[in-house]
Structures are given as structure tokens and as C-alpha cells.
LUMROMI-113935 format. One record per residue (C-alpha): residue number from 0; z, x, y. Coordinates in steps of 0.2 Angstrom, whole numbers, plus 2048, in hexadecimal, padded with zeros to 3 digits. Layout:
LUMROMI-113935
+------+-----+-----+-----+
! bado !  c3 !  c1 !  c2 !
+------+-----+-----+-----+
!  NUM !   Z !   X !   Y !
...
+------+-----+-----+-----+
***
This chain:
LUMROMI-113935
+------+-----+-----+-----+
! bado !  c3 !  c1 !  c2 !
+------+-----+-----+-----+
!    0 ! D8C ! C74 ! 06B !
!    1 ! D99 ! C77 ! 077 !
!    2 ! D8F ! C82 ! 082 !
!    3 ! D83 ! C74 ! 086 !
!    4 ! D91 ! C68 ! 08C !
!    5 ! D8A ! C59 ! 082 !
!    6 ! D8D ! C52 ! 071 !
!    7 ! D7B ! C4E ! 071 !
!    8 ! D77 ! C60 ! 06F !
!    9 ! D7E ! C61 ! 05D !
!   10 ! D73 ! C52 ! 057 !
!   11 ! D65 ! C57 ! 04B !
!   12 ! D54 ! C59 ! 053 !
!   13 ! D5A ! C58 ! 065 !
!   14 ! D4F ! C63 ! 06F !
!   15 ! D5C ! C6D ! 07A !
!   16 ! D4F ! C74 ! 085 !
!   17 ! D44 ! C65 ! 089 !
!   18 ! D54 ! C5A ! 08C !
!   19 ! D5B ! C68 ! 098 !
!   20 ! D6B ! C6A ! 08D !
!   21 ! D69 ! C7C ! 08B !
!   22 ! D67 ! C84 ! 09C !
!   23 ! D69 ! C96 ! 0A1 !
!   24 ! D7C ! C94 ! 0A3 !
!   25 ! D7E ! C8B ! 092 !
!   26 ! D73 ! C98 ! 08A !
!   27 ! D7F ! CA6 ! 090 !
!   28 ! D8E ! C9D ! 08B !
!   29 ! D86 ! C9A ! 07A !
!   30 ! D82 ! CAC ! 078 !
!   31 ! D93 ! CB2 ! 07D !
!   32 ! D9B ! CA6 ! 071 !
!   33 ! D90 ! CAD ! 063 !
!   34 ! D95 ! CBF ! 068 !
!   35 ! DA7 ! CBA ! 067 !
!   36 ! DA4 ! CB6 ! 055 !
!   37 ! D9A ! CC6 ! 051 !
!   38 ! D89 ! CBF ! 052 !
!   39 ! D7D ! CC7 ! 05F !
!   40 ! D6D ! CBD ! 063 !
!   41 ! D62 ! CC6 ! 070 !
!   42 ! D58 ! CB8 ! 079 !
!   43 ! D4A ! CC4 ! 07E !
!   44 ! D47 ! CC9 ! 06C !
!   45 ! D46 ! CB7 ! 066 !
!   46 ! D39 ! CAA ! 069 !
!   47 ! D3E ! C9C ! 075 !
!   48 ! D3C ! C8F ! 066 !
!   49 ! D4C ! C98 ! 05F !
!   50 ! D56 ! C8F ! 06C !
!   51 ! D4E ! C7E ! 06C !
!   52 ! D5A ! C75 ! 05F !
!   53 ! D6B ! C77 ! 059 !
!   54 ! D64 ! C7A ! 048 !
!   55 ! D58 ! C88 ! 04D !
!   56 ! D67 ! C91 ! 056 !
!   57 ! D71 ! C8F ! 047 !
!   58 ! D64 ! C97 ! 03C !
!   59 ! D62 ! CA5 ! 048 !
!   60 ! D74 ! CA8 ! 048 !
!   61 ! D75 ! CA8 ! 035 !
!   62 ! D67 ! CB4 ! 034 !
!   63 ! D6F ! CC0 ! 041 !
!   64 ! D7F ! CBF ! 037 !
!   65 ! D77 ! CC7 ! 028 !
+------+-----+-----+-----+
***
């Protein structure tokens, strides 16, 4: 998870929000990176839990891609 700036962010089960790895700037960077790949996630339309782990973000991205 390049947007978070830490390899720890990509580890399974790491709570990005609790550990402060996904702050507002990192979230914007993440969303822009996804948009560059044609995937649009709208944070106001998703529960906060969507952004809690790398796995949950990946799942949301896969769902949005369909």
C-alpha cells in the first residue's frame, strides 16, 4: 500500500485506521491511484470499515470494477 507509506499497511489484518497508516492525505492518494486504474470508490457512499484493512479496500475495488 504505497499510499500509506509503510510496508506494514499491506500485511494481512493490519488496521490502517487504528494504526494511523491511512490518514486523510493517504486516502486521497489511494483514491487517485485507483481512479487512474479506472476504479472509482466514493468514500461518502461506503462505510468507514471499507478502509480499515488492505483486504477490505481490495474487496471494495474489485466490487467497483465489476
